[in-house]
C-alpha positions as CSV (number, residue, x, y, z in Angstrom):
1,X,6.9,12.1,-1.3
2,X,8.8,10.5,1.5
3,X,7.0,9.6,4.8
4,X,9.4,10.5,8.2
5,X,9.3,9.8,11.2
6,X,8.8,11.8,14.6
7,X,12.6,12.0,14.9
8,X,13.5,12.5,11.2
9,X,14.3,9.4,10.2
10,X,12.6,8.0,7.2
11,X,9.5,5.4,8.1
12,X,9.9,1.7,7.6
13,X,7.4,-0.8,7.1
14,X,6.1,-1.5,11.0
15,X,5.9,2.5,11.6
16,X,3.8,1.9,7.6
17,X,1.9,-0.6,8.6
18,X,0.4,1.4,11.7
19,X,0.1,4.9,10.1
20,X,-2.2,3.1,6.6
21,X,-4.0,1.3,9.6
22,X,-4.9,4.2,10.8
23,X,-6.1,6.3,8.0
24,X,-7.9,2.9,6.4
25,X,-4.7,2.7,3.9
26,X,-3.2,-0.2,1.8
27,X,-0.2,-1.2,1.8
28,X,1.3,-2.7,-2.3
29,X,4.7,-3.1,-2.9
30,X,6.7,-2.6,-6.5
31,X,6.5,-5.8,-7.5
32,X,2.6,-6.2,-6.6
33,X,2.5,-3.1,-8.8
34,X,4.4,-4.1,-11.4
35,X,2.3,-7.5,-11.6
36,X,-1.1,-5.6,-12.1
37,X,0.3,-3.6,-14.5
38,X,1.6,-5.7,-17.1
39,X,-2.0,-7.9,-16.3
40,X,-4.1,-4.4,-17.2
41,X,-1.8,-2.2,-19.4
42,X,-1.3,-3.1,-23.2
43,X,2.6,-2.5,-24.1
44,X,1.8,-2.4,-27.2
45,X,-0.1,0.3,-29.4
46,X,-2.6,-0.5,-32.8
């Protein structure tokens, strides 16, 4: 899913921050997601 500006261009961080604030959403980075998964997911099946 991509968030687009009204002119058809892809929304960048400043526009995404505005949208997130308007709808009460949080923004995370890929780095944040990787760190979260490494802390909470088991990488080895037993």
